[in-house]
PyMOL Python script that loads the backbone (N, CA, C, O; Angstrom):
from pymol import cmd

cmd.read_pdbstr("""\
ATOM      1  N   MET A   1      67.245  79.773  98.603  1.00  0.00           N
ATOM      2  CA  MET A   1      66.722  79.104  99.761  1.00  0.00           C
ATOM      3  C   MET A   1      65.874  80.096 100.571  1.00  0.00           C
ATOM      4  O   MET A   1      66.335  81.188 100.900  1.00  0.00           O
ATOM      5  N   ASN A   2      64.673  79.718 100.878  1.00  0.00           N
ATOM      6  CA  ASN A   2      63.766  80.592 101.621  1.00  0.00           C
ATOM      7  C   ASN A   2      63.998  80.475 103.121  1.00  0.00           C
ATOM      8  O   ASN A   2      64.270  79.394 103.645  1.00  0.00           O
ATOM      9  N   ARG A   3      63.886  81.590 103.784  1.00  0.00           N
ATOM     10  CA  ARG A   3      64.030  81.634 105.231  1.00  0.00           C
ATOM     11  C   ARG A   3      62.668  81.418 105.876  1.00  0.00           C
ATOM     12  O   ARG A   3      61.668  81.972 105.418  1.00  0.00           O
ATOM     13  N   LEU A   4      62.622  80.619 106.932  1.00  0.00           N
ATOM     14  CA  LEU A   4      61.379  80.425 107.663  1.00  0.00           C
ATOM     15  C   LEU A   4      61.047  81.696 108.428  1.00  0.00           C
ATOM     16  O   LEU A   4      61.922  82.311 109.038  1.00  0.00           O
ATOM     17  N   TYR A   5      59.796  82.079 108.393  1.00  0.00           N
ATOM     18  CA  TYR A   5      59.360  83.302 109.051  1.00  0.00           C
ATOM     19  C   TYR A   5      58.002  83.041 109.679  1.00  0.00           C
ATOM     20  O   TYR A   5      57.104  82.510 109.026  1.00  0.00           O
ATOM     21  N   SER A   6      57.854  83.401 110.909  1.00  0.00           N
ATOM     22  CA  SER A   6      56.607  83.187 111.631  1.00  0.00           C
ATOM     23  C   SER A   6      55.860  84.511 111.768  1.00  0.00           C
ATOM     24  O   SER A   6      56.470  85.578 111.840  1.00  0.00           O
ATOM     25  N   THR A   7      54.534  84.424 111.802  1.00  0.00           N
ATOM     26  CA  THR A   7      53.752  85.637 111.978  1.00  0.00           C
ATOM     27  C   THR A   7      54.004  86.257 113.350  1.00  0.00           C
ATOM     28  O   THR A   7      53.803  87.459 113.525  1.00  0.00           O
ATOM     29  N   ARG A   8      54.430  85.474 114.305  1.00  0.00           N
ATOM     30  CA  ARG A   8      54.742  85.984 115.648  1.00  0.00           C
ATOM     31  C   ARG A   8      55.957  86.912 115.637  1.00  0.00           C
ATOM     32  O   ARG A   8      56.180  87.637 116.606  1.00  0.00           O
ATOM     33  N   GLU A   9      56.735  86.902 114.575  1.00  0.00           N
ATOM     34  CA  GLU A   9      57.927  87.738 114.477  1.00  0.00           C
ATOM     35  C   GLU A   9      57.637  89.145 113.951  1.00  0.00           C
ATOM     36  O   GLU A   9      58.542  89.977 113.883  1.00  0.00           O
ATOM     37  N   VAL A  10      56.403  89.412 113.584  1.00  0.00           N
ATOM     38  CA  VAL A  10      56.032  90.747 113.097  1.00  0.00           C
ATOM     39  C   VAL A  10      56.101  91.720 114.264  1.00  0.00           C
ATOM     40  O   VAL A  10      55.529  91.480 115.327  1.00  0.00           O
ATOM     41  N   LYS A  11      56.808  92.815 114.050  1.00  0.00           N
ATOM     42  CA  LYS A  11      57.019  93.808 115.108  1.00  0.00           C
ATOM     43  C   LYS A  11      56.143  95.037 114.867  1.00  0.00           C
ATOM     44  O   LYS A  11      55.596  95.229 113.781  1.00  0.00           O
ATOM     45  N   ALA A  12      56.026  95.848 115.889  1.00  0.00           N
ATOM     46  CA  ALA A  12      55.242  97.082 115.777  1.00  0.00           C
ATOM     47  C   ALA A  12      55.828  98.005 114.707  1.00  0.00           C
ATOM     48  O   ALA A  12      55.087  98.714 114.027  1.00  0.00           O
ATOM     49  N   GLU A  13      57.144  97.998 114.558  1.00  0.00           N
ATOM     50  CA  GLU A  13      57.787  98.830 113.526  1.00  0.00           C
ATOM     51  C   GLU A  13      57.383  98.377 112.122  1.00  0.00           C
ATOM     52  O   GLU A  13      57.261  99.195 111.210  1.00  0.00           O
ATOM     53  N   ASP A  14      57.176  97.065 111.956  1.00  0.00           N
ATOM     54  CA  ASP A  14      56.725  96.556 110.663  1.00  0.00           C
ATOM     55  C   ASP A  14      55.328  97.074 110.338  1.00  0.00           C
ATOM     56  O   ASP A  14      55.035  97.422 109.194  1.00  0.00           O
ATOM     57  N   VAL A  15      54.482  97.120 111.340  1.00  0.00           N
ATOM     58  CA  VAL A  15      53.116  97.617 111.143  1.00  0.00           C
ATOM     59  C   VAL A  15      53.141  99.108 110.804  1.00  0.00           C
ATOM     60  O   VAL A  15      52.362  99.567 109.969  1.00  0.00           O
ATOM     61  N   LYS A  16      54.028  99.859 111.445  1.00  0.00           N
ATOM     62  CA  LYS A  16      54.156 101.287 111.124  1.00  0.00           C
ATOM     63  C   LYS A  16      54.593 101.487 109.681  1.00  0.00           C
ATOM     64  O   LYS A  16      54.145 102.419 109.014  1.00  0.00           O
ATOM     65  N   ALA A  17      55.471 100.608 109.200  1.00  0.00           N
ATOM     66  CA  ALA A  17      55.932 100.710 107.817  1.00  0.00           C
ATOM     67  C   ALA A  17      54.827 100.309 106.833  1.00  0.00           C
ATOM     68  O   ALA A  17      54.729 100.878 105.746  1.00  0.00           O
ATOM     69  N   LEU A  18      54.008  99.345 107.210  1.00  0.00           N
ATOM     70  CA  LEU A  18      52.933  98.891 106.324  1.00  0.00           C
ATOM     71  C   LEU A  18      51.781  99.893 106.245  1.00  0.00           C
ATOM     72  O   LEU A  18      51.152 100.053 105.199  1.00  0.00           O
ATOM     73  N   PHE A  19      51.519 100.561 107.363  1.00  0.00           N
ATOM     74  CA  PHE A  19      50.385 101.485 107.445  1.00  0.00           C
ATOM     75  C   PHE A  19      50.874 102.856 107.907  1.00  0.00           C
ATOM     76  O   PHE A  19      50.607 103.249 109.043  1.00  0.00           O
ATOM     77  N   PRO A  20      51.577 103.583 107.056  1.00  0.00           N
ATOM     78  CA  PRO A  20      52.162 104.862 107.474  1.00  0.00           C
ATOM     79  C   PRO A  20      51.114 105.915 107.844  1.00  0.00           C
ATOM     80  O   PRO A  20      51.398 106.799 108.651  1.00  0.00           O
ATOM     81  N   LYS A  21      49.936 105.839 107.282  1.00  0.00           N
ATOM     82  CA  LYS A  21      48.873 106.807 107.609  1.00  0.00           C
ATOM     83  C   LYS A  21      48.507 106.728 109.089  1.00  0.00           C
ATOM     84  O   LYS A  21      48.274 107.755 109.727  1.00  0.00           O
ATOM     85  N   LEU A  22      48.457 105.524 109.630  1.00  0.00           N
ATOM     86  CA  LEU A  22      48.139 105.357 111.043  1.00  0.00           C
ATOM     87  C   LEU A  22      49.239 105.946 111.924  1.00  0.00           C
ATOM     88  O   LEU A  22      48.961 106.562 112.952  1.00  0.00           O
ATOM     89  N   ALA A  23      50.481 105.750 111.510  1.00  0.00           N
ATOM     90  CA  ALA A  23      51.610 106.282 112.280  1.00  0.00           C
ATOM     91  C   ALA A  23      51.632 107.808 112.215  1.00  0.00           C
ATOM     92  O   ALA A  23      51.911 108.468 113.216  1.00  0.00           O
ATOM     93  N   GLU A  24      51.341 108.366 111.047  1.00  0.00           N
ATOM     94  CA  GLU A  24      51.328 109.826 110.884  1.00  0.00           C
ATOM     95  C   GLU A  24      50.260 110.478 111.753  1.00  0.00           C
ATOM     96  O   GLU A  24      50.483 111.535 112.343  1.00  0.00           O
ATOM     97  N   ASP A  25      49.097 109.835 111.825  1.00  0.00           N
ATOM     98  CA  ASP A  25      47.975 110.398 112.571  1.00  0.00           C
ATOM     99  C   ASP A  25      48.011 110.039 114.054  1.00  0.00           C
ATOM    100  O   ASP A  25      47.152 110.478 114.820  1.00  0.00           O
ATOM    101  N   GLY A  26      48.997 109.244 114.462  1.00  0.00           N
ATOM    102  CA  GLY A  26      49.119 108.871 115.868  1.00  0.00           C
ATOM    103  C   GLY A  26      48.027 107.925 116.339  1.00  0.00           C
ATOM    104  O   GLY A  26      47.639 107.955 117.507  1.00  0.00           O
ATOM    105  N   GLN A  27      47.536 107.098 115.450  1.00  0.00           N
ATOM    106  CA  GLN A  27      46.480 106.147 115.789  1.00  0.00           C
ATOM    107  C   GLN A  27      47.107 104.863 116.329  1.00  0.00           C
ATOM    108  O   GLN A  27      47.208 103.862 115.620  1.00  0.00           O
ATOM    109  N   LYS A  28      47.524 104.905 117.586  1.00  0.00           N
ATOM    110  CA  LYS A  28      48.229 103.775 118.193  1.00  0.00           C
ATOM    111  C   LYS A  28      47.308 102.586 118.442  1.00  0.00           C
ATOM    112  O   LYS A  28      47.723 101.439 118.278  1.00  0.00           O
ATOM    113  N   LYS A  29      46.084 102.842 118.829  1.00  0.00           N
ATOM    114  CA  LYS A  29      45.141 101.758 119.109  1.00  0.00           C
ATOM    115  C   LYS A  29      44.836 100.976 117.837  1.00  0.00           C
ATOM    116  O   LYS A  29      44.753  99.748 117.861  1.00  0.00           O
ATOM    117  N   GLU A  30      44.670 101.686 116.735  1.00  0.00           N
ATOM    118  CA  GLU A  30      44.386 101.055 115.453  1.00  0.00           C
ATOM    119  C   GLU A  30      45.585 100.245 114.971  1.00  0.00           C
ATOM    120  O   GLU A  30      45.430  99.129 114.475  1.00  0.00           O
ATOM    121  N   ALA A  31      46.787 100.817 115.122  1.00  0.00           N
ATOM    122  CA  ALA A  31      48.006 100.113 114.716  1.00  0.00           C
ATOM    123  C   ALA A  31      48.203  98.869 115.561  1.00  0.00           C
ATOM    124  O   ALA A  31      48.627  97.834 115.047  1.00  0.00           O
ATOM    125  N   SER A  32      47.904  98.953 116.838  1.00  0.00           N
ATOM    126  CA  SER A  32      48.025  97.797 117.727  1.00  0.00           C
ATOM    127  C   SER A  32      47.040  96.702 117.333  1.00  0.00           C
ATOM    128  O   SER A  32      47.370  95.518 117.390  1.00  0.00           O
ATOM    129  N   PHE A  33      45.848  97.089 116.939  1.00  0.00           N
ATOM    130  CA  PHE A  33      44.845  96.131 116.488  1.00  0.00           C
ATOM    131  C   PHE A  33      45.331  95.387 115.244  1.00  0.00           C
ATOM    132  O   PHE A  33      45.237  94.162 115.167  1.00  0.00           O
ATOM    133  N   LEU A  34      45.848  96.133 114.277  1.00  0.00           N
ATOM    134  CA  LEU A  34      46.363  95.508 113.057  1.00  0.00           C
ATOM    135  C   LEU A  34      47.601  94.659 113.350  1.00  0.00           C
ATOM    136  O   LEU A  34      47.827  93.643 112.694  1.00  0.00           O
ATOM    137  N   HIS A  35      48.390  95.068 114.322  1.00  0.00           N
ATOM    138  CA  HIS A  35      49.553  94.285 114.737  1.00  0.00           C
ATOM    139  C   HIS A  35      49.101  92.925 115.268  1.00  0.00           C
ATOM    140  O   HIS A  35      49.730  91.904 114.990  1.00  0.00           O
ATOM    141  N   GLY A  36      48.019  92.916 116.027  1.00  0.00           N
ATOM    142  CA  GLY A  36      47.467  91.662 116.529  1.00  0.00           C
ATOM    143  C   GLY A  36      47.013  90.750 115.408  1.00  0.00           C
ATOM    144  O   GLY A  36      47.216  89.538 115.473  1.00  0.00           O
ATOM    145  N   ILE A  37      46.401  91.320 114.381  1.00  0.00           N
ATOM    146  CA  ILE A  37      45.983  90.515 113.226  1.00  0.00           C
ATOM    147  C   ILE A  37      47.200  89.972 112.494  1.00  0.00           C
ATOM    148  O   ILE A  37      47.203  88.820 112.062  1.00  0.00           O
ATOM    149  N   CYS A  38      48.240  90.800 112.350  1.00  0.00           N
ATOM    150  CA  CYS A  38      49.466  90.361 111.678  1.00  0.00           C
ATOM    151  C   CYS A  38      50.095  89.166 112.388  1.00  0.00           C
ATOM    152  O   CYS A  38      50.660  88.283 111.741  1.00  0.00           O
ATOM    153  N   GLN A  39      49.999  89.138 113.700  1.00  0.00           N
ATOM    154  CA  GLN A  39      50.613  88.057 114.460  1.00  0.00           C
ATOM    155  C   GLN A  39      49.715  86.826 114.567  1.00  0.00           C
ATOM    156  O   GLN A  39      50.144  85.801 115.097  1.00  0.00           O
ATOM    157  N   SER A  40      48.503  86.904 114.084  1.00  0.00           N
ATOM    158  CA  SER A  40      47.588  85.772 114.138  1.00  0.00           C
ATOM    159  C   SER A  40      47.766  84.893 112.904  1.00  0.00           C
ATOM    160  O   SER A  40      48.653  85.122 112.082  1.00  0.00           O
ATOM    161  N   LYS A  41      46.915  83.893 112.792  1.00  0.00           N
ATOM    162  CA  LYS A  41      47.015  82.984 111.649  1.00  0.00           C
ATOM    163  C   LYS A  41      46.665  83.666 110.324  1.00  0.00           C
ATOM    164  O   LYS A  41      46.988  83.146 109.256  1.00  0.00           O
ATOM    165  N   TRP A  42      46.003  84.833 110.389  1.00  0.00           N
ATOM    166  CA  TRP A  42      45.655  85.550 109.160  1.00  0.00           C
ATOM    167  C   TRP A  42      46.838  86.345 108.616  1.00  0.00           C
ATOM    168  O   TRP A  42      46.873  86.659 107.426  1.00  0.00           O
ATOM    169  N   GLY A  43      47.770  86.661 109.438  1.00  0.00           N
ATOM    170  CA  GLY A  43      49.028  87.267 109.015  1.00  0.00           C
ATOM    171  C   GLY A  43      48.901  88.662 108.441  1.00  0.00           C
ATOM    172  O   GLY A  43      47.888  89.343 108.597  1.00  0.00           O
ATOM    173  N   ILE A  44      49.966  89.058 107.773  1.00  0.00           N
ATOM    174  CA  ILE A  44      50.047  90.402 107.196  1.00  0.00           C
ATOM    175  C   ILE A  44      48.987  90.588 106.118  1.00  0.00           C
ATOM    176  O   ILE A  44      48.388  91.658 106.016  1.00  0.00           O
ATOM    177  N   ARG A  45      48.758  89.578 105.333  1.00  0.00           N
ATOM    178  CA  ARG A  45      47.759  89.696 104.266  1.00  0.00           C
ATOM    179  C   ARG A  45      46.382  89.991 104.836  1.00  0.00           C
ATOM    180  O   ARG A  45      45.650  90.813 104.285  1.00  0.00           O
ATOM    181  N   GLY A  46      46.021  89.341 105.920  1.00  0.00           N
ATOM    182  CA  GLY A  46      44.733  89.586 106.552  1.00  0.00           C
ATOM    183  C   GLY A  46      44.613  91.007 107.068  1.00  0.00           C
ATOM    184  O   GLY A  46      43.571  91.643 106.912  1.00  0.00           O
ATOM    185  N   ALA A  47      45.688  91.512 107.688  1.00  0.00           N
ATOM    186  CA  ALA A  47      45.665  92.886 108.203  1.00  0.00           C
ATOM    187  C   ALA A  47      45.557  93.890 107.064  1.00  0.00           C
ATOM    188  O   ALA A  47      44.830  94.876 107.175  1.00  0.00           O
ATOM    189  N   VAL A  48      46.261  93.653 105.989  1.00  0.00           N
ATOM    190  CA  VAL A  48      46.200  94.560 104.834  1.00  0.00           C
ATOM    191  C   VAL A  48      44.799  94.539 104.226  1.00  0.00           C
ATOM    192  O   VAL A  48      44.278  95.586 103.842  1.00  0.00           O
ATOM    193  N   ASN A  49      44.192  93.373 104.137  1.00  0.00           N
ATOM    194  CA  ASN A  49      42.835  93.285 103.593  1.00  0.00           C
ATOM    195  C   ASN A  49      41.830  94.020 104.481  1.00  0.00           C
ATOM    196  O   ASN A  49      40.948  94.715 103.977  1.00  0.00           O
ATOM    197  N   VAL A  50      41.963  93.867 105.799  1.00  0.00           N
ATOM    198  CA  VAL A  50      41.077  94.577 106.724  1.00  0.00           C
ATOM    199  C   VAL A  50      41.256  96.078 106.545  1.00  0.00           C
ATOM    200  O   VAL A  50      40.271  96.812 106.457  1.00  0.00           O
ATOM    201  N   TYR A  51      42.493  96.539 106.490  1.00  0.00           N
ATOM    202  CA  TYR A  51      42.764  97.970 106.347  1.00  0.00           C
ATOM    203  C   TYR A  51      42.223  98.495 105.014  1.00  0.00           C
ATOM    204  O   TYR A  51      41.564  99.535 104.985  1.00  0.00           O
ATOM    205  N   ASN A  52      42.491  97.794 103.921  1.00  0.00           N
ATOM    206  CA  ASN A  52      42.019  98.249 102.611  1.00  0.00           C
ATOM    207  C   ASN A  52      40.496  98.309 102.555  1.00  0.00           C
ATOM    208  O   ASN A  52      39.931  99.251 101.999  1.00  0.00           O
ATOM    209  N   ASN A  53      39.837  97.316 103.125  1.00  0.00           N
ATOM    210  CA  ASN A  53      38.372  97.334 103.135  1.00  0.00           C
ATOM    211  C   ASN A  53      37.841  98.457 104.011  1.00  0.00           C
ATOM    212  O   ASN A  53      36.820  99.065 103.687  1.00  0.00           O
ATOM    213  N   ALA A  54      38.517  98.739 105.115  1.00  0.00           N
ATOM    214  CA  ALA A  54      38.099  99.854 105.976  1.00  0.00           C
ATOM    215  C   ALA A  54      38.297 101.191 105.265  1.00  0.00           C
ATOM    216  O   ALA A  54      37.482 102.101 105.410  1.00  0.00           O
ATOM    217  N   VAL A  55      39.373 101.307 104.502  1.00  0.00           N
ATOM    218  CA  VAL A  55      39.601 102.527 103.714  1.00  0.00           C
ATOM    219  C   VAL A  55      38.488 102.687 102.680  1.00  0.00           C
ATOM    220  O   VAL A  55      37.962 103.785 102.499  1.00  0.00           O
ATOM    221  N   ASN A  56      38.135 101.618 102.015  1.00  0.00           N
ATOM    222  CA  ASN A  56      37.043 101.676 101.034  1.00  0.00           C
ATOM    223  C   ASN A  56      35.723 102.032 101.699  1.00  0.00           C
ATOM    224  O   ASN A  56      34.847 102.632 101.076  1.00  0.00           O
ATOM    225  N   ASN A  57      35.584 101.659 102.969  1.00  0.00           N
ATOM    226  CA  ASN A  57      34.388 101.971 103.742  1.00  0.00           C
ATOM    227  C   ASN A  57      34.476 103.364 104.382  1.00  0.00           C
ATOM    228  O   ASN A  57      33.538 103.810 105.044  1.00  0.00           O
ATOM    229  N   GLU A  58      35.598 104.036 104.180  1.00  0.00           N
ATOM    230  CA  GLU A  58      35.877 105.388 104.680  1.00  0.00           C
ATOM    231  C   GLU A  58      35.810 105.487 106.205  1.00  0.00           C
ATOM    232  O   GLU A  58      35.315 106.472 106.752  1.00  0.00           O
ATOM    233  N   ASP A  59      36.320 104.445 106.885  1.00  0.00           N
ATOM    234  CA  ASP A  59      36.354 104.458 108.349  1.00  0.00           C
ATOM    235  C   ASP A  59      37.539 103.629 108.832  1.00  0.00           C
ATOM    236  O   ASP A  59      37.436 102.411 108.977  1.00  0.00           O
ATOM    237  N   ILE A  60      38.680 104.304 109.081  1.00  0.00           N
ATOM    238  CA  ILE A  60      39.854 103.581 109.568  1.00  0.00           C
ATOM    239  C   ILE A  60      40.050 103.778 111.067  1.00  0.00           C
ATOM    240  O   ILE A  60      41.153 103.614 111.588  1.00  0.00           O
ATOM    241  N   SER A  61      38.970 104.129 111.750  1.00  0.00           N
ATOM    242  CA  SER A  61      39.037 104.206 113.201  1.00  0.00           C
ATOM    243  C   SER A  61      39.080 102.779 113.760  1.00  0.00           C
ATOM    244  O   SER A  61      38.903 101.806 113.027  1.00  0.00           O
ATOM    245  N   TYR A  62      39.315 102.677 115.054  1.00  0.00           N
ATOM    246  CA  TYR A  62      39.340 101.358 115.687  1.00  0.00           C
ATOM    247  C   TYR A  62      38.016 100.636 115.470  1.00  0.00           C
ATOM    248  O   TYR A  62      37.995  99.443 115.171  1.00  0.00           O
ATOM    249  N   THR A  63      36.926 101.354 115.619  1.00  0.00           N
ATOM    250  CA  THR A  63      35.601 100.756 115.442  1.00  0.00           C
ATOM    251  C   THR A  63      35.407 100.266 114.010  1.00  0.00           C
ATOM    252  O   THR A  63      34.854  99.189 113.788  1.00  0.00           O
ATOM    253  N   GLY A  64      35.861 101.057 113.042  1.00  0.00           N
ATOM    254  CA  GLY A  64      35.746 100.668 111.643  1.00  0.00           C
ATOM    255  C   GLY A  64      36.581  99.452 111.313  1.00  0.00           C
ATOM    256  O   GLY A  64      36.124  98.553 110.606  1.00  0.00           O
ATOM    257  N   LEU A  65      37.813  99.414 111.825  1.00  0.00           N
ATOM    258  CA  LEU A  65      38.680  98.258 111.594  1.00  0.00           C
ATOM    259  C   LEU A  65      38.121  97.008 112.266  1.00  0.00           C
ATOM    260  O   LEU A  65      38.121  95.923 111.684  1.00  0.00           O
ATOM    261  N   TYR A  66      37.643  97.176 113.503  1.00  0.00           N
ATOM    262  CA  TYR A  66      37.081  96.053 114.254  1.00  0.00           C
ATOM    263  C   TYR A  66      35.860  95.483 113.537  1.00  0.00           C
ATOM    264  O   TYR A  66      35.728  94.267 113.392  1.00  0.00           O
ATOM    265  N   SER A  67      34.977  96.360 113.096  1.00  0.00           N
ATOM    266  CA  SER A  67      33.771  95.926 112.388  1.00  0.00           C
ATOM    267  C   SER A  67      34.124  95.217 111.085  1.00  0.00           C
ATOM    268  O   SER A  67      33.516  94.205 110.735  1.00  0.00           O
ATOM    269  N   MET A  68      35.102  95.750 110.376  1.00  0.00           N
ATOM    270  CA  MET A  68      35.492  95.142 109.110  1.00  0.00           C
ATOM    271  C   MET A  68      36.083  93.752 109.340  1.00  0.00           C
ATOM    272  O   MET A  68      35.787  92.818 108.594  1.00  0.00           O
ATOM    273  N   ALA A  69      36.914  93.616 110.364  1.00  0.00           N
ATOM    274  CA  ALA A  69      37.503  92.312 110.669  1.00  0.00           C
ATOM    275  C   ALA A  69      36.407  91.294 111.005  1.00  0.00           C
ATOM    276  O   ALA A  69      36.460  90.148 110.561  1.00  0.00           O
ATOM    277  N   ARG A  70      35.433  91.715 111.777  1.00  0.00           N
ATOM    278  CA  ARG A  70      34.332  90.804 112.128  1.00  0.00           C
ATOM    279  C   ARG A  70      33.533  90.425 110.901  1.00  0.00           C
ATOM    280  O   ARG A  70      33.159  89.263 110.737  1.00  0.00           O
ATOM    281  N   ASN A  71      33.261  91.404 110.023  1.00  0.00           N
ATOM    282  CA  ASN A  71      32.495  91.105 108.803  1.00  0.00           C
ATOM    283  C   ASN A  71      33.247  90.176 107.871  1.00  0.00           C
ATOM    284  O   ASN A  71      32.637  89.407 107.128  1.00  0.00           O
ATOM    285  N   MET A  72      34.576  90.245 107.906  1.00  0.00           N
ATOM    286  CA  MET A  72      35.388  89.388 107.041  1.00  0.00           C
ATOM    287  C   MET A  72      35.618  88.008 107.651  1.00  0.00           C
ATOM    288  O   MET A  72      36.198  87.135 107.004  1.00  0.00           O
ATOM    289  N   GLY A  73      35.173  87.804 108.883  1.00  0.00           N
ATOM    290  CA  GLY A  73      35.354  86.505 109.511  1.00  0.00           C
ATOM    291  C   GLY A  73      36.708  86.316 110.159  1.00  0.00           C
ATOM    292  O   GLY A  73      37.104  85.197 110.487  1.00  0.00           O
ATOM    293  N   ILE A  74      37.415  87.423 110.342  1.00  0.00           N
ATOM    294  CA  ILE A  74      38.730  87.340 110.982  1.00  0.00           C
ATOM    295  C   ILE A  74      38.513  87.422 112.473  1.00  0.00           C
ATOM    296  O   ILE A  74      37.927  88.379 112.977  1.00  0.00           O
ATOM    297  N   GLY A  75      38.990  86.411 113.178  1.00  0.00           N
ATOM    298  CA  GLY A  75      38.863  86.396 114.629  1.00  0.00           C
ATOM    299  C   GLY A  75      39.647  87.541 115.229  1.00  0.00           C
ATOM    300  O   GLY A  75      40.825  87.721 114.922  1.00  0.00           O
ATOM    301  N   VAL A  76      39.017  88.297 116.058  1.00  0.00           N
ATOM    302  CA  VAL A  76      39.657  89.457 116.652  1.00  0.00           C
ATOM    303  C   VAL A  76      40.572  89.006 117.765  1.00  0.00           C
ATOM    304  O   VAL A  76      40.173  88.259 118.658  1.00  0.00           O
ATOM    305  N   VAL A  77      41.816  89.475 117.697  1.00  0.00           N
ATOM    306  CA  VAL A  77      42.838  89.066 118.659  1.00  0.00           C
ATOM    307  C   VAL A  77      42.854  90.015 119.829  1.00  0.00           C
ATOM    308  O   VAL A  77      43.649  89.842 120.753  1.00  0.00           O
TER     309      VAL A  77
END
""", "prot")
cmd.dss("prot")
cmd.show_as("cartoon", "prot")
cmd.util.cbc("prot")
cmd.orient("prot")
């Protein structure tokens, strides 16, 4: 039996576990941005896709993540 889970239940600790590089480097603004995407209708998958595309673009700064989300059509939260 599957448990119901809402994207609103994603916590900051979950984002730290998903993106350990951001936590190691102390990039709180970037982690908060991805946390907002995780809690939106795009969910964890959307945040992971934004992060992976930003890594491929070699820019995981806030500006790089923000630009990637906009290019992917993900509404910025």
